[in-house]
C-alpha positions in Angstrom: 109.6 105.2 55.4 110.7 101.8 56.7 113.5 103.5 58.7 111.0 105.8 60.4 108.7 102.9 61.4 111.7 101.0 62.8 112.8 104.0 64.9 109.3 104.7 66.2 109.6 102.2 69.2 112.9 103.8 70.2 111.2 107.3 70.2 108.2 106.1 72.1 110.3 104.3 74.7 112.7 107.3 75.1 109.8 109.7 75.5 108.4 107.6 78.3 111.8 107.7 80.0 112.0 111.5 79.6 108.5 111.8 81.1 109.5 109.7 84.1 112.5 112.0 84.5 110.2 114.9 85.3 108.5 113.3 88.3 110.7 115.2 90.7 109.9 118.5 89.1 106.2 117.9 89.5 106.5 116.8 93.1 108.3 120.1 93.9 105.2 122.1 92.8 102.6 120.1 94.9 101.8 121.1 98.5 100.3 117.8 99.8 102.5 115.2 101.4 104.6 112.8 99.3 102.5 109.7 100.2 99.3 111.6 99.3 100.8 112.5 95.9 101.5 108.8 95.3 97.9 108.0 96.3 96.5 110.4 93.7 99.0 109.3 91.1 98.1 105.6 91.4 94.4 106.4 91.5 94.5 108.4 88.2 97.1 106.3 86.4 95.6 103.0 87.5 92.1 104.1 86.3 93.4 105.2 82.9 95.4 102.0 82.3 92.5 99.8 83.5 90.2 101.7 81.1 92.7 101.0 78.2 92.8 97.3 79.1 89.0 97.1 79.2 88.7 98.9 75.8 91.1 96.4 74.3 89.0 93.4 75.4 89.5 93.1 79.1 91.9 91.2 81.4 93.2 87.7 80.5 92.1 85.8 83.5 93.6 82.6 82.3 97.1 84.2 82.3 96.5 86.3 85.5 95.2 83.6 87.8 98.4 81.6 88.3 100.5 84.8 88.6 98.2 86.7 90.9 100.5 86.4 94.0 103.4 88.0 92.1 101.1 90.7 90.7 99.9 91.5 94.2 103.4 91.6 95.6 104.5 93.7 92.6 101.7 96.2 93.3 102.7 96.4 97.0 106.4 96.9 96.1 105.4 99.6 93.5 103.3 101.6 96.0 105.9 101.5 98.8 108.6 102.2 96.3 107.0 105.4 95.2 106.2 106.5 98.7 109.8 106.1 99.7 111.1 107.8 96.5 108.8 110.8 96.6 109.6 111.2 100.3 113.3 111.2 99.4 112.7 113.9 96.8 111.6 116.2 99.5 113.9 115.1 102.4 117.0 114.9 100.3 116.7 116.3 96.7 115.6 115.0 93.3 119.2 114.5 92.0 120.5 112.4 94.9 117.3 110.5 95.5 117.2 109.5 91.8 120.8 108.3 91.8 120.4 106.2 94.9 117.1 104.8 93.6 118.9 103.3 90.6 121.0 101.1 92.8 117.9 98.8 92.8 118.8 96.9 89.6 122.4 96.3 90.9 121.0 94.7 94.0 119.0 92.3 91.9 122.2 91.6 89.9 124.2 90.8 93.1 121.5 88.4 94.3 120.7 86.9 90.9 122.6 83.6 91.7 120.3 83.0 94.6 117.1 84.4 93.1 117.3 83.2 89.5 120.3 80.8 89.5 122.2 83.2 87.2 126.0 83.2 87.1 127.7 86.2 88.8 130.4 87.0 86.1 133.5 89.2 86.7 131.8 92.0 84.6 128.8 91.9 87.0 131.0 92.0 90.0 132.9 95.0 88.6 129.5 96.7 87.9 128.4 96.1 91.5 131.7 97.5 92.8 131.4 100.6 90.8 127.9 101.3 92.0 128.9 100.5 95.7 131.8 103.0 95.4 129.4 105.6 93.9 126.9 105.1 96.7 129.7 105.6 99.3 130.7 108.9 97.5 127.1 110.2 97.6 126.1 109.0 101.0 129.3 110.1 102.6 129.0 113.6 101.2 125.3 113.8 102.2 126.1 112.9 105.8 129.3 115.1 105.8 127.2 118.1 104.6 124.8 117.6 107.5 121.8 116.8 105.2 118.8 114.9 106.2 119.8 111.3 107.2 116.1 110.4 107.0 116.1 111.4 103.3 119.1 109.1 102.7 117.2 106.3 104.4 114.1 106.9 102.3 116.2 106.9 99.1 117.8 103.6 100.1 114.4 102.1 101.0 113.1 103.2 97.5 116.1 101.3 95.9 115.2 98.2 98.0 111.5 98.3 97.0 112.6 98.9 93.3 114.8 95.8 93.5 111.8 93.8 95.0 109.6 95.1 92.2 112.1 93.8 89.6 112.2 90.4 91.3 108.5 90.0 91.4 108.0 91.2 87.8 110.6 88.8 86.5 108.4 86.0 87.7 105.5 87.3 85.8 105.8 85.7 82.3 102.2 85.1 81.1 100.4 88.3 81.9 100.7 90.9 79.2 102.8 94.0 80.1 100.0 96.6 80.0 97.7 94.4 82.0 100.5 93.9 84.6 100.9 97.7 84.9 97.2 98.3 85.3 96.8 95.6 88.0 99.9 96.7 89.9 98.9 100.3 89.8 95.4 99.4 91.2 97.0 97.3 93.9 99.5 100.1 94.7 96.6 102.5 95.1 95.0 100.2 97.7 98.2 99.8 99.6 99.0 103.5 99.6 95.4 104.3 100.6 95.8 102.2 103.8 99.2 103.8 104.4 97.8 107.3 104.1 94.8 106.5 106.3 97.3 105.3 109.0 99.7 108.2 108.6 99.0 111.4 106.7 95.3 111.0 106.1 93.5 111.7 102.8 94.9 114.5 100.7 93.3 118.0 100.6 95.0 119.6 97.6 95.0 123.3 97.0 93.5 124.6 93.7 97.1 125.4 92.6 98.0 121.7 93.1 95.4 120.3 90.7 97.1 120.9 87.4 100.3 119.3 88.7 98.4 116.3 90.2 96.6 115.9 86.9 100.0 115.9 85.0 101.7 113.4 87.3 98.6 111.1 87.3 97.5 111.2 83.7 100.7 112.0 81.8 103.6 110.8 84.1 101.8 107.6 85.1 98.9 106.7 82.7 100.4 107.9 79.4 104.0 107.3 80.3 103.3 103.6 81.2 101.3 103.2 78.0 104.2 104.5 75.9 106.7 102.5 78.0 105.0 99.1 77.3 104.2 100.0 73.7 107.9 100.7 73.0 109.2 97.9 75.2 107.4 95.2 73.3 109.2 96.1 70.1 112.7 96.7 71.4 115.5 94.2 72.2 116.2 93.7 75.8 119.7 95.3 75.6 118.3 98.4 73.8 115.6 98.9 76.4 118.1 98.4 79.3 120.5 101.0 77.9 117.8 103.5 77.0 116.2 103.2 80.5 119.1 105.2 81.9 117.7 108.3 80.1 115.4 108.5 83.1 118.0 109.2 85.8 120.2 111.3 83.4 117.2 113.5 82.4 116.1 113.7 86.1 119.6 115.1 87.0 119.5 117.6 84.1 115.9 118.7 84.8 116.6 119.2 88.5 119.7 121.2 87.7 118.1 123.5 85.2 114.6 123.9 86.8 115.1 123.3 90.5 118.7 124.7 90.6 120.0 121.7 92.3 123.7 121.0 92.1 126.1 118.1 92.8 129.4 118.5 94.5 132.5 117.1 92.7 132.4 114.0 94.9 128.7 113.5 94.1 129.4 113.9 90.4 131.9 111.1 90.6 129.4 109.0 92.5 126.7 109.7 89.8 129.1 108.6 87.0 130.0 105.4 88.9 126.3 104.5 89.8 124.9 105.2 86.3 128.0 103.7 84.5 128.0 100.6 86.8 124.3 100.0 86.4 124.5 100.3 82.6 127.5 97.9 82.6 125.7 95.3 84.7 122.4 95.6 82.8 124.0 95.4 79.4 126.1 92.4 80.3 123.1 90.6 81.8 121.1 91.2 78.6 124.0 90.1 76.4 124.4 86.9 78.4 120.7 86.1 77.8 
C-alpha cells in the first residue's frame, strides 16, 4: 500500500503530460482560428483553476503582491506562447511544431549564466549543441521540402515565449503553484482577448467544435494543470524534469497514429537530438542543484 501511495504522484504527473500531448489532436478538430482556440482555452481553464483556488480558501495576497510583476509577465508570455504554438500546429504540423517548441528550455540553459548566474558546464554546452544540430536538421528539411516558412517562424516564436515563461516563473518563489497557474491563465485570457479583437475577432464556433473546445479548456487546461501541480509538489526536480518529456514524445506518437503525420529520416534524427539534448541539459541542471 505504501508503494502505491509513493507512486501516485508519478502517475498523476505523467497523466498531465500525456493530456498535454493531445493538444495538437484537439486543435486539428476545431474550425475556429488558432488564436481563438487559445482565447476559449484560457477562459475555461482559468475560470476552473480560479474556482479551485477560491474553494481552497482564496489567493494569498501577501505572497502575490511582491511577485505580481512576474505573474503578469508570465501570463503574457503564456498567452503569446500558446498563440504561436497553436498557429504552428496548423501552419507546419503537430510533430514538428512540438519538437521546435521544446527548444525553449535549452535557450534558458544557454543564457542561465546571465539570467541566474549559473555555471555553463561542459555537459550543458553539449546539450545545447545537440539541440542546435537537431533544429538545423528539422528546419533545413522543412525549408527544403517547401513547407510553410511562416509555420517554422511561429514554432520558433513559441519556443522563445516558452523560454520567457520559464524565466519569469523561476523568479516566482512565494506564490503557490496552483495560484500561479490560475493567475497566469487569467492574465493570458486578457492578453489573447486583446490580440483576437485586433486580429481574428471573437470566435464563432460551429456546434461540432463545442465538444473539442470543452475538452481543450476543461480537461487539457483546467484538469491537466491541476494534476500537473498536484504531482509536481511531491516529486523531485530531476524526476519531474525527465518525466516532462513524455509530453513531446506522446505528441509525436499521437500525431503519427491519429493524424497520420510522419517524419523524414533527417527529421527523426533531429527529434532524437532535440529531445535527448533537452533531457541531458535539464537532468544535469537539476543534479547540479
